[in-house]
Residue, then its C-alpha position, 0 to 999 in steps of 0.5 A: x445487491x453486489x456493486x458492479x466491478x470497476x473496469x478501466x481502459x488500462x491493464x497489466x502492461x500500462x505504466x504509471x505515466x500512461x494512467x495519469x496522462x491528461x489528469x491535472x493534480x495541481x493543488x493536491x498534496x500526497x504522501x508516498x511511504x517508501x518513496x525512495x525506491x522501487x514502485x514508490x519512487x515511480x508512484x511519486x514521479x507520476x503524481x509529481x509530474x501531474x502537478x501534485x505536491x509529493x512528500x516522500x515518507x522514508x526511513x533513509x532520508x539521504x536516499x529520499x533526497x536523491x529520489x527527490x532530486x531525480x524526480x525533480x530532474x525528470x518532471x521539472x517540478x520542485x514540489x517533492x519533499x522528504x520526511x523521515x518515517x520508520x513505520x515499525x516505530x510508533x513514535x516515528x509515525x506520531x512525529x510524522x503525523x504531528x508535523x503535518x499541516x494542512x490537508x492531505x489528498x492522497x496517502x499511498x501506503x507503499x513501504x513494506x518488508x517481505x519474508x524477513x527472518x523472524x524479527x520483533x520490534x521492541x514491543x514484541x510485534x512481528x516485524x512484517x505485520x508491524x511495518x506493513x499493517x500496524x505502521x500504515x494503520x497508525x499513520x492513516x489514523x493520525x492523519x485522519x484530520x488532514x484527510x478529512x480537511x481535503x474534502x475528498x481523500x484517497x488512501x491507497x493500500x499496497x497489498x500483494x497477491x501473496x495475501x492468498x498465502x494466509x488470512x489473519x491468525x487472530x489467535x497468534x498474530x505475532x507468532x508467539x506460539x506457532x512456528x514462524x514461516x516468513x511467507x505466511x507472515x508476509x501473506x498475513x500482513x498483506x491480507x491486513x492491508x486489504x482488510x484495512x481498506x475495507x474497514x477504513x472505507x466503512x468508517x470514513x466514507x462519510x468524511x469523504x475518505x475512501x481506501x482501496x487495496x491493490x496487487x502491484x504485480x511481480x516487480x524486482x525491487x529492494x523489497x526482495x532483499x531478504x529473499x534468495x532470487x532462486x527461491x522466488x523463481x521456484x515459487x513462481x514456477x510452482x504458481x499456476x498461471x503466474x504473470x510475467x515480471x513487470x517493470x517498476x513503471x508498470x508496477x506503480x500503475x495500479x497505485x497511481x490509478x487508485x490515487x487519481x482515476x476519476x473512475x474511482x471517485x467515491x469508490x472504496x473497500x475494494x482490491x485491484x490488480x493490473x489496473x482493474x478491480x479483481x474478481x474472486x480468487x479461484x483455486x489453481x489460479x494466480x489472480x483474484x482476491x481471497x474472500x477472507x481479505x474482504x470479510x467485513x467482520x474480520x476487517x472490523x475485528x482486525x481494526x479493533x485489535x490494531x487500535x488496542x495494540x497501538x493503544x488508541 
């Protein structure tokens, strides 16, 4: 029997502050990857403003410190910390996780790269898959003891409507044989973000750890630094029923909802957009979740491949 779809009082124009209003996160500890800019900093601001201790896990710690000062200035809280994290570098992920002590209640996998030119890590992994999926997969697994220790933890996997561009090409994930196409690579990595939430929940719900994925909407941020804006506008014009641009505060709302809403207690393995659980994608529309992104067999297969890739 299919579980009922989660609906909330919020929608496409809701902001992160509106979603968290009235909630008290005192005593909760959160990590937000990519928390120095874009929707990451607004996600962190909302969590900190509600009383959580928030660690900004960032590549550029100087930018992270500036973001932390800004959040402190706007919220009055001093519980905003900064730590280095390069998701495409397994050693950096391990160092971050090994340095963590105590419980972790909220892990927001927000950082990412979009439509980059073909770039490979020293291990030969395609950069978008390595950063957007493998890095977050590695981080969550290394932080699992801290998540378990929270006595009820949530993982928020920031995916994208672009997951509908590509499923997982299990025969050539890293484009060693097929021609590289930046948007196909991005779409594949975003599908992986959803599949991660499906399988993480299956494996870890018994430990009180639940994961959900989301599409934040279209927001102008540094994520698009590798893409010509004219190309983005052309893609938007070619997409039926594409939604308007969101502000960064609106873009962070669904992440914050998944991290904090009482309506999501004990809920995992689902995909949300505009602060509500998405329905199945229908051809000719720009909403919904592709069936392959929720496929349980694909989720298990991807997990096993990811673990083997990282030598876990």
